[in-house]
N, C-alpha and C positions, 0 to 999 in steps of 0.2 A: 565384482563390485557393480552395483546398480548406479547408472548415471542419473536416473530419475525415478521418483516414486510411481511413475506410469508403468514401470517394469515389474512392480510388485502386484501380482494378480491374486486376489482373494476368491474371486468366483468368475466363471465364464460359461456362457451358454451361446454357442454360435458366435456371432459378431458382438454380442453384448458382454461387456466386461465390467467387473467391479474392482478397480485397481487401488493402489495406495493413495493416489492423488485424491480420488473421490472420498475415500474413507476418512482420511486425515483432514480433509476440508470439512466434512460433516462434523467430525469431532470438534474442530475449532469453533464452528458455528454454534454447536450445542453448548460448549464451554462459555462462549461469549454471552449467549442468550440467557442461560441459566445463571451465570455469574452476575450479569446485570440485574436480573430479577431479584436474586437473593441480596445483593448489596443495597438495592434501592427500595426494598420493601418496607424498611423501618427508618427512613430518613428523618433526621431531626434538625430543627432550627435553633435548638437551645445550645448553650455553651458546651455541654457534655455530649459528645458524639462518639460513635464507635470508631475503632481503628480503621475498619474497612471504609467507612464514609469519609474519614480524613484522607485515606489513601486515594479514594476515588475523586475527591475534590481537588487533590494535588494534580492528578492526571488531567482532569477536565480543565482546570485553571491554566495548566501549562500548554495544553493544546490550543485553548482560546487565545493565549498570549501570542503563540506562534502565528496563528491565523490572522490576528490583528496586526502584527508586525509586518506581515506581507502586504497588508493594505485592504483586507476584506472586513467590512464593518456593516452590520453588527456581526461579530464572530459566531454568535449562537445560531445564526441562520445556516452556517455551513458546517458546524461541528458534527452534526449527525453523520454526514457522509465522510468528511475528512478524518474525524475521530475514529470511526469504524474502520476505515482503511488503514490507519496507523496501527490500531490495536490488532487487527488481523495479521498484518505482516510481522509485527513485533512478537505476537504470541506464537506465530508459526515458527519463529527462530527460538524462542524461549523453550518451547516444548522439546527441543532437540536433546535436552537432558534426560528425557524419558526413553528408556531402552526400547529399541524396535521402532521407534517413531522416526519418520522422515518428513521434513517440511514440504508441504504441497507447493510452496513457492519455488521448489527445485524443479518444477514441471513448467514447461513453456505454456501449456494450456491454462494453468492457473494465473500466471503473470499476464498472459494475453487477455484473460477475462477481466482482471483488475484494471489493465490499461484501457480496455474497451468501456469499462464502467466510467472511467475518467473522461473518455472521449464523448460519451453520451451526456454526462452531467454538465460538462463545460458549456455547451450551447443552451442547455436548460436554464442554468443560472444566468447566462448572458441574455437570453430572451426575457427572463424575469425583470432584469435590471434595465435593459435598453428597449425592450419591445422587439417584435420580430423584424420590423423594418430596420431599426437601428442596429441590431446585431448583424443582419445580412449586409447592411451597408458597410460595416467594418471590414468586410472582405475586399472592398473596393478601394480601401485607403492604403497608401496616400494617393494612388492613381488606379484607374480601371485595369491597367496592365499588370497590377500586382495580384489580381484575382487567382490565376493558376498557382502562383507562388504561395499565396496564403493557404490555399486548399492543400497543396503538397506539404506545407508546414504542419497543418493539423494532422495529416496522416502519418508523417515521419515522426513527429514527437510521440504519437501513440505507440508506434513500433519501437521507438527508442526506450520508452517506459518499460514495455514488456521484456525486451531483450536485455536491458540493463539489470533489472531485478533478477531475471532468470540466470544470466551469466554470473553475477556475483554470488548468488546463493548456491548454484551448482558447483562453481569452482571452489568455493569455501568448503563444501561438503567433500569434494574429491581430494583436496589437499589434506584435510583432516583424516580421511580414510587411509590415504597413502602413508602419512606420518605414523599413524597408529599401527599400520601393518609392519612398517620398518622398525620402529622403536616403540613397542606397545607399553613399556613400563616407564618411559621417560616423559613423553609429551601429552598424555591423555588429558590431564586437568588443565594444563596451560592452553592447549589447542582448543579444548571445549570452551574455556572462558573467552578465548579469542574469537571463536565462532559465534558465541552469543553477542559479543560486542559488535562484530560485523553485521550480524542480523538487525540489531537495534539501529545501527547507523543506516542500513539500507531501508528500514521502515521509515526513518526520519526523512531521508532523501526522497523516497517515493511520495510520501504525503506532502512534503514541501513543494515538490515540483507540481503535483496536482493542484495545490493551493495557488501557485504562481500562475498556472494556466487559467484557473477560474478567475483570478484577479484581473488577468488581461482581457478575459471575455466580458467582465462586468464593468469595464470602464465605460463611462458615459460619453465621453468626448476624447478627441486626440487621435493621432494616427495609430494604426494597428501595430503592435510590437510583435515581431517574430521571435519568439522565445525558443531557444535551443538549450537542451540540458548540457551541463558542463561535463568534465571528465569524471569517470567513475571513482567513488571513494574506495 
């Protein structure tokens, strides 16, 4: 039983490897890019719209509502990053219904890359809203002595994001594989559905935590809030 798609090697030459994590990540990126292009090529503002456009508008509206509820306004400014983040993690879980597919989020390298993306974009949005001086000053609040703790907080929550998503996705895959081995005719449908639900929940949690971190970085005034993720779902 593979613990990670990293162990699925498609091609290797010396130290160069093309593993399952890379291949399945490319597949997801292609599906997202091509799907977005096909759905948005004939958008309509009339009353009669395609089912795909209605479906897309439901997703976009829902993501915007969540972003706005967290406190980020206008939500359109952030939906490009946060929406893509949610759709990638959600689609990675949804594709588990395809035989032979393993979610790239079951690899620590993928979850670490996603967490690093959040770590990079948080100060970018923070500097856009507060300016470079205002954002750097927030690390000194409420006192200068909080500087090392605020820096540690930034690093630790990035690590927590990566490990949380990796642990939840890998454990879910392992439990499903064990149960299907023990009782192959009793649990397949139920456990597959449960795995999809768990994946959707993890996609939501990951994107919401990223939204909360961005919201904390874009505050214009007030003491810096040290945000820590809650218990895993």
